[in-house]
N, C-alpha and C positions, 0 to 999 in steps of 0.2 A: 694266334699269336700273340705275344705279348701286347695288349694296349699301352700299357701305364709303361714301362722300357723305350716302346716307340715315341709317346710321345713325350718323356722326358728327356729323349735324345733327340726328338726335334725342338725340344724349347734351348737343351744345349746349344744347336744351329741356329736356331734363330738370335739370341745372345753372340754369336760369333759375328754372325753378320752384320749384328747394330755395329758392335767395336768396331770392323772395320770398315764400314760406314765413317764411325766419327771418330774414328783413327787417320779414315789414310788424306795425306794432301793433298792440293787438288791439281798438284803434277807430277810425274814420274820424275823429275827433275827436285825436284824439294821431297820426295819420298826418297831417291839418292843419297842426300845433303842428310837425313836425319833419321838416325839409327834407333834410339826410341822408338819412330814409326813403322819403323822397320820391322824391328821386333813384335811387336803387336800386329801389324798387319800380314806376315809372314806365321807367329802362330794360331793367328785365330782364322787364316786360310787352311793351314795343315790340318787345326782340327776340325775344321766345315767337312774336307775331303774326308778324315778320316771318320766322324761321326755319318757320314754320307754311306762308305762301307757298311760301314757300320749297320746301319739300319737295313741297308740292304740287303747283306745276308743275314741279316736275320728271316725279313720276308721271304728271303730264298727257300730259306729251312723248311717253311710253309708250304712250300713248292713240290712236284715230285721233279725236281732236275735236277742233276747233278753242280755239287759245289761250281763255283769259277776256281781255276785253278790262278788267276791274277787278282788284283784288286780292280784292275780297269775291267774285268771279266762279267764282275759283277752289275757294273749297268748294262751291259753289253745281253748280259743275260734278266734282267730286270724288260728292257727293250722288246726280247723275244717275245715273253709275255704279256707286250701291251701293257705294261707297267707304269714306265717311262715313256716317250716319244725315242726312236730313233735318232734321230738330233741330236737329244740331250742327251744321249748315254754316249755319245760322238765325244761331248761337250764335256763332258763328265770323264771320259776315258782319260782324255785330258788335263783335265783338273789333276788327277793322280798321277801325271808324269810327273806335273807339278810339284808336285808335292814331294814323289822322290827326291827330284834334286835339292828340292830347300829342304828335307831333314837328311841326307847322304850326301851333298855337297852344296851347304850355305854359298859357303866364299865365290862362289860360281852363279849367285843368283842375277839376272838379268833384272836391276828395277822397269823397267819403260813396260816387263811383260808383265813383274807383279802388281803393277800399276793398273792395267788394262785388267788384268781377272777383277781388283780389287773394286772396280769400279764401273767395267762395262758387263765383266761376267758372273759377278755377285749373283745378278737374278738368276742364273741357271741352279746357285742353290734355292734360292727357292721356287723353284720351279719344278725340285725334285722334291723341299718338304711339301707342296701341295697334291704331286700325283699320291706322295706316299700315304696324307693325311686323307686324300679320298678312299684309301683302303680302308682306314678304321669306322 
C-alpha cells in the first residue's frame, strides 16, 4: 500500500472537512440564501466523497477482491472486508448519491439535505479516515 499517497489524500480530506465546518451556515435556510457558502460547502463535500472513493479504491487494489463496479460499491467492498463498518459503508454510499447530484444536476440540489450532510453527517468522513488510518 502506498502509505504516503494515502496520507496525502487523508490530509486533503481533513482540509475539506475543515472548510465545510468553517463555512457552512448555522441553518439550511441561511445556506439556501448564500451562494458563496453553497459553492464552498458543495465543492468540499464532493471533494470529500471523491477522496474517500479514491482512498477506498487504493486500499481495495491491495486486496484479492474484484474491483467494484460503482463508486458506492467501493464502500460496500470495504465493509465486507471489515475495513469499515457495514453501517458506515451504507452512509458513504448515500454520500456518493449526493455527489452525483451535485456534479451532474447542481440546479436540483436540496439545501436542507446539503446542510444535513455538512452538519450531521460530516463525521462519517472522519470515521472513514480513522478506519483507513488504522490500516497504515
